[in-house]
C-alpha positions as CSV (number, residue, x, y, z in Angstrom):
1,M,-82.7,55.5,11.0
2,T,-81.5,51.9,10.8
3,T,-84.1,49.2,10.2
4,A,-84.2,45.7,11.6
5,A,-83.5,44.3,8.2
6,Q,-80.4,46.5,7.8
7,L,-79.1,45.3,11.1
8,R,-79.6,41.7,10.2
9,R,-77.7,42.2,6.9
10,L,-74.8,43.9,8.8
11,A,-74.5,41.0,11.2
12,V,-74.4,38.4,8.4
13,A,-71.7,40.5,6.6
14,S,-69.6,40.7,9.8
15,V,-69.8,36.9,10.3
16,L,-68.7,36.3,6.7
17,V,-65.8,38.6,7.1
18,L,-64.7,36.9,10.3
19,A,-65.0,33.5,8.6
20,A,-62.9,34.6,5.7
21,L,-60.2,36.0,7.9
22,F,-60.2,32.7,10.0
23,A,-59.9,30.6,6.8
24,A,-57.1,32.7,5.5
25,A,-55.2,32.4,8.7
26,C,-55.7,28.6,8.8
27,G,-54.6,28.3,5.1
28,S,-51.4,30.3,5.8
29,D,-50.5,27.9,8.7
30,S,-51.2,24.9,6.6
31,D,-49.1,26.2,3.7
32,G,-46.3,27.0,6.1
33,D,-46.3,23.5,7.5
34,A,-46.3,22.0,4.0
35,S,-43.5,24.3,2.9
36,S,-41.5,23.5,6.0
37,T,-42.0,19.7,5.4
38,A,-40.9,20.0,1.8
39,A,-37.9,22.0,2.7
40,T,-36.8,19.5,5.3
41,S,-37.3,16.7,2.9
42,A,-35.4,18.4,0.1
43,G,-32.6,19.8,2.3
44,G,-32.0,16.4,4.0
45,G,-31.2,18.2,7.2
46,S,-31.9,15.1,9.3
47,A,-30.3,12.7,6.8
48,T,-27.1,10.9,8.0
49,A,-24.0,10.4,6.0
50,P,-23.4,6.9,4.7
51,E,-21.4,4.6,6.9
52,P,-17.7,4.2,5.9
53,V,-16.8,0.9,4.4
54,K,-14.4,-1.1,6.6
55,V,-11.2,-2.4,5.0
56,R,-8.9,-4.7,7.0
57,I,-5.2,-4.4,6.1
58,A,-2.8,-7.0,7.3
59,A,0.6,-5.5,8.2
60,I,3.7,-5.8,10.3
61,T,3.4,-2.4,12.0
62,S,6.9,-2.6,13.3
63,A,8.1,-2.5,9.7
64,G,7.7,0.0,6.9
65,Q,4.5,-1.7,5.7
66,G,2.7,-0.1,8.7
67,D,3.4,3.4,7.4
68,I,0.6,3.7,4.9
69,P,-2.2,2.2,7.1
70,T,-1.1,4.6,9.8
71,I,-1.2,7.6,7.5
72,L,-4.5,6.6,6.1
73,Q,-6.0,6.5,9.6
74,E,-4.2,9.4,11.4
75,Q,-4.3,11.9,8.5
76,G,-8.0,11.4,7.8
77,I,-7.3,10.2,4.2
78,A,-9.4,7.0,4.6
79,A,-12.4,8.9,6.0
80,R,-12.3,11.3,3.0
81,H,-12.6,8.3,0.7
82,G,-15.4,6.8,2.7
83,L,-13.2,4.1,4.2
84,E,-12.5,2.9,7.7
85,I,-9.1,1.2,8.2
86,E,-8.7,-1.7,10.5
87,V,-5.1,-3.0,10.9
88,V,-4.7,-6.7,11.3
89,E,-1.5,-7.2,13.1
90,I,0.9,-9.9,11.8
91,S,4.4,-10.7,12.9
92,Q,6.1,-12.5,10.1
93,T,6.2,-12.3,6.3
94,G,3.9,-14.9,4.8
95,Q,1.2,-14.5,7.4
96,Q,-0.6,-11.9,5.3
97,W,-1.6,-14.6,2.7
98,T,-2.9,-16.8,5.5
99,A,-5.0,-13.8,6.7
100,L,-6.4,-13.2,3.2
101,R,-7.2,-16.9,2.7
102,G,-8.8,-17.2,6.1
103,G,-11.0,-14.1,5.7
104,S,-9.5,-12.1,8.5
105,A,-8.0,-9.4,6.2
106,D,-9.1,-7.8,2.9
107,V,-5.8,-6.2,1.8
108,A,-2.1,-7.0,2.3
109,T,1.3,-6.2,0.8
110,G,3.5,-8.8,-0.8
111,S,5.7,-9.5,-3.8
112,V,4.3,-9.9,-7.3
113,L,5.8,-13.4,-7.3
114,D,4.0,-14.4,-4.1
115,L,0.7,-13.0,-5.4
116,L,1.0,-15.1,-8.6
117,R,1.9,-18.2,-6.6
118,Q,-1.0,-17.6,-4.2
119,R,-3.4,-17.2,-7.1
120,R,-2.2,-20.4,-8.7
121,A,-2.9,-22.1,-5.4
122,G,-6.5,-20.8,-5.4
123,L,-6.4,-17.5,-3.6
124,R,-8.9,-15.1,-5.1
125,A,-7.0,-11.8,-4.9
126,R,-5.5,-9.3,-7.3
127,G,-2.9,-6.6,-7.2
128,L,-4.5,-3.3,-6.5
129,T,-1.6,-0.8,-6.7
130,A,2.1,-0.6,-6.0
131,F,3.6,-0.6,-2.5
132,Q,7.3,-0.4,-3.0
133,T,9.9,-0.7,-5.8
134,F,13.3,-2.5,-5.6
135,S,15.7,-1.0,-3.1
136,N,17.5,-3.7,-1.0
137,P,21.3,-3.5,-1.1
138,I,24.2,-5.9,-1.0
139,V,26.5,-4.6,1.7
140,V,30.1,-5.4,2.7
141,P,32.2,-4.2,5.7
142,A,33.6,-0.7,5.1
143,D,37.2,-2.1,4.9
144,S,36.4,-5.0,2.7
145,P,38.6,-5.6,-0.4
146,I,35.4,-6.5,-2.3
147,R,34.9,-3.6,-4.7
148,S,32.6,-4.9,-7.4
149,F,29.8,-7.4,-7.8
150,A,32.2,-9.7,-9.8
151,D,34.5,-9.8,-6.7
152,L,31.8,-11.9,-4.9
153,R,32.9,-15.0,-6.8
154,G,33.9,-17.6,-4.3
155,K,33.0,-15.4,-1.3
156,K,30.6,-16.1,1.5
157,L,27.3,-14.3,0.9
158,A,24.4,-14.1,3.4
159,T,20.8,-13.7,2.4
160,P,17.4,-13.8,4.2
161,G,16.5,-16.8,2.0
162,A,17.7,-18.5,-1.2
163,G,14.1,-18.7,-2.4
164,I,13.0,-15.1,-1.9
165,F,12.3,-13.1,-5.0
166,D,15.1,-10.6,-4.3
167,F,17.8,-13.3,-4.2
168,Q,16.5,-14.9,-7.3
169,I,16.6,-11.5,-9.1
170,V,20.2,-11.0,-7.9
171,R,21.1,-14.3,-9.4
172,A,19.5,-13.6,-12.8
173,A,20.5,-10.0,-13.1
174,G,24.0,-10.6,-11.9
175,K,24.5,-13.5,-14.3
176,Q,23.3,-11.5,-17.2
177,A,25.4,-8.4,-16.3
178,D,28.6,-10.0,-15.0
179,G,28.4,-13.7,-15.7
180,L,28.2,-14.3,-11.9
181,D,25.3,-16.4,-10.5
182,V,25.6,-15.9,-6.7
183,G,23.5,-19.0,-6.2
184,T,26.2,-21.2,-7.6
185,D,29.3,-19.0,-7.7
186,T,29.3,-17.9,-4.0
187,K,29.0,-19.8,-0.7
188,V,25.4,-18.9,0.3
189,T,24.4,-18.6,4.0
190,E,20.7,-18.2,4.8
191,A,19.9,-16.4,8.0
192,A,17.1,-14.3,9.6
193,P,17.6,-10.6,8.6
194,P,18.5,-9.4,12.2
195,L,21.2,-12.1,12.4
196,I,22.7,-11.2,9.1
197,N,24.4,-8.0,10.4
198,R,25.9,-10.0,13.3
199,L,27.3,-12.5,10.8
200,L,28.8,-9.7,8.8
201,D,30.2,-8.0,11.9
202,R,31.9,-11.2,13.1
203,G,33.4,-11.9,9.7
204,A,31.4,-15.1,9.3
205,V,30.3,-13.9,5.8
206,D,32.0,-11.5,3.4
207,A,28.9,-9.8,2.1
208,A,25.1,-9.8,2.5
209,L,21.9,-9.1,0.7
210,Q,20.1,-7.2,3.4
211,F,16.8,-5.4,3.8
212,S,17.2,-1.6,3.4
213,S,15.8,-0.9,6.9
214,L,18.3,-3.1,8.6
215,A,21.2,-1.9,6.6
216,L,20.4,1.7,7.2
217,A,22.2,2.2,10.5
218,P,25.5,0.5,9.7
219,L,25.6,2.2,6.3
220,T,24.9,5.6,7.9
221,D,27.5,5.2,10.6
222,G,30.1,4.0,8.1
223,R,30.4,0.5,9.4
224,Y,29.2,-1.0,6.1
225,R,29.6,0.0,2.4
226,K,27.0,-0.6,-0.3
227,L,28.4,-2.7,-3.0
228,T,25.4,-2.5,-5.2
229,D,21.6,-2.8,-4.9
230,L,18.7,-4.3,-6.8
231,P,17.9,-1.3,-9.0
232,Q,21.6,-1.1,-10.1
233,L,21.8,-4.8,-10.8
234,L,18.5,-4.8,-12.8
235,Q,19.8,-1.9,-14.9
236,S,23.1,-3.6,-15.4
237,G,21.4,-6.7,-16.5
238,G,19.2,-4.8,-19.0
239,F,16.0,-5.1,-17.0
240,D,13.4,-2.4,-16.1
241,D,13.9,-1.5,-12.5
242,Q,10.3,-0.4,-12.4
243,S,9.0,-3.9,-13.0
244,F,6.4,-5.0,-10.5
245,Y,7.8,-5.8,-7.1
246,L,5.8,-5.2,-3.9
247,L,2.1,-4.7,-4.3
248,Y,-1.0,-4.1,-2.4
249,S,-3.4,-7.0,-3.1
250,V,-7.1,-7.0,-2.4
251,T,-9.4,-10.0,-2.2
252,D,-12.0,-10.5,-4.9
253,E,-14.6,-11.0,-2.1
254,W,-14.0,-7.4,-0.8
255,A,-13.8,-6.0,-4.3
256,D,-17.0,-7.7,-5.4
257,E,-18.8,-6.5,-2.3
258,H,-17.6,-2.9,-2.6
259,P,-16.9,-2.3,-6.3
260,D,-17.3,1.5,-6.0
261,K,-14.7,1.5,-3.2
262,V,-12.0,-0.2,-5.1
263,P,-10.9,2.9,-6.9
264,E,-11.4,4.9,-3.7
265,L,-8.9,2.6,-1.9
266,A,-6.4,2.8,-4.6
267,A,-6.7,6.6,-4.6
268,A,-6.4,6.8,-0.8
269,I,-3.2,4.8,-0.9
270,R,-1.8,7.1,-3.6
271,E,-2.7,10.1,-1.5
272,A,-0.9,8.6,1.5
273,V,2.2,8.1,-0.7
274,D,2.0,11.7,-1.9
275,L,1.9,12.9,1.6
276,L,4.9,10.8,2.6
277,E,6.8,12.2,-0.4
278,T,6.0,15.9,0.4
279,D,5.5,16.3,4.2
280,D,8.6,15.8,6.3
281,S,6.6,16.2,9.6
282,V,4.8,12.8,9.2
283,W,8.0,10.8,9.2
284,A,9.4,11.0,12.8
285,P,6.5,9.1,14.4
286,L,6.7,6.5,11.7
287,A,10.4,6.1,12.1
288,A,10.0,5.7,15.8
289,R,7.6,2.8,15.3
290,V,10.3,0.8,13.5
291,G,13.0,1.7,16.0
292,V,14.6,4.6,14.2
293,T,14.9,7.1,17.0
294,D,18.4,8.5,16.4
295,P,18.0,11.9,14.8
296,R,21.2,11.2,12.7
297,L,19.4,8.3,11.0
298,L,16.1,10.1,10.4
299,S,17.1,11.9,7.2
300,A,18.6,8.7,5.7
301,Y,15.5,6.8,6.7
302,V,13.2,9.3,5.0
303,A,15.3,9.3,1.9
304,S,15.3,5.6,1.7
305,G,11.6,5.3,2.4
306,R,10.7,7.9,-0.2
307,A,12.9,6.2,-2.9
308,S,11.2,2.9,-2.3
309,L,7.7,4.4,-2.5
310,R,8.3,5.7,-6.0
311,A,6.9,2.6,-7.6
312,A,5.0,2.6,-10.9
313,Y,1.8,0.7,-11.5
314,D,0.8,0.5,-15.1
315,E,-0.3,-2.2,-17.5
316,R,2.7,-1.5,-19.7
317,L,4.9,-3.0,-17.0
318,V,3.5,-6.5,-17.4
319,Q,5.9,-7.2,-20.3
320,P,9.1,-6.0,-18.5
321,T,8.0,-8.0,-15.5
322,Q,7.5,-11.1,-17.7
323,E,11.0,-10.6,-19.1
324,L,12.4,-10.5,-15.6
325,F,10.5,-13.7,-14.7
326,D,11.8,-15.4,-17.9
327,A,15.4,-14.6,-16.9
328,V,14.9,-15.8,-13.3
329,A,13.3,-19.0,-14.6
330,R,16.3,-19.6,-16.9
331,T,18.7,-19.1,-14.0
332,V,17.0,-20.8,-11.0
333,G,14.7,-23.1,-12.8
334,A,10.9,-22.8,-13.4
335,E,10.2,-25.2,-10.6
336,Q,12.0,-23.1,-8.0
337,L,10.4,-19.9,-9.3
338,G,7.0,-21.5,-8.9
339,V,5.2,-19.6,-11.6
340,T,6.4,-18.4,-14.9
341,R,3.6,-16.4,-16.5
342,V,2.8,-12.8,-15.4
343,D,-1.0,-13.0,-15.9
344,P,-2.5,-9.5,-16.7
345,S,-5.8,-10.5,-15.1
346,A,-3.9,-10.7,-11.7
347,F,-3.9,-6.9,-11.5
348,V,-6.5,-4.2,-11.1
349,F,-5.4,-1.4,-13.5
350,D,-8.7,0.4,-14.1
351,A,-8.8,1.6,-10.5
352,N,-5.6,3.5,-10.9
353,G,-6.7,6.1,-13.4
């Protein structure tokens, strides 16, 4: 028979059991919430990826200098390196330096000579990596009696400008190789590059130093013949044809603000060059942008473009470039060259590992 005392003890025990079960359940929920919070915090499920760093590249997009910015954007290369490309459209050579000076662009292409001249004038920028190597030809009409560089003596020679680096190199290398300084031993005509072909076609000049892109069609269709080109002249004159020529330059302001992105930008440009060298499919749209739509010209355009992109960028090239500058200064005069020392501090080499 159950006593009243036993009933009271049974009731108390039941209450304690229920309380223990309730506490256990509450503890389980609390632990679960804590574990869930910790997992969310550790996993970063709600964290956002860092914003890409914008880099503004000045370029004439209707010329070959628009190729790499386009590839960086359209092939996702820039995004993989944490960069966002903004192309600053320019229409003439020389405007890129104004854009860098004015702060409307961070990166631009230009010759090593122009970079050094701009730095001497106060522009805070350095060469980041190579853009193109020497490639521009000297062309003559296909039926011309001119057969060698030495045959240019006394002839009429067109050039985009007597002060451009290419023409100064032709003067120095040609003088050293063949004793012919085209600046004094030919009749020089300066003309806008698109006009040069018309002068040659009309017989107003006998030969022309022309940009590769504008010589491509008449060379391919047999109207012109290549007499020589800058790489051949450099080699004949005893110079290194991999000396610095066209570079990508970056402002110190952008580099100082984004030091971790300087090597990323150099790597992205190299990746774009690698793609251009190995993937035929990317070239047709690029060629169309510069007016090369004839399928017969495309293969020649690709070959020419790939050859010009095989440019080295190494500290060891400072000395060969200095030797080239020395020869140009002796030929055209230090004052016309504008700057005579190839300053190693004008280049970023550690970003190109």
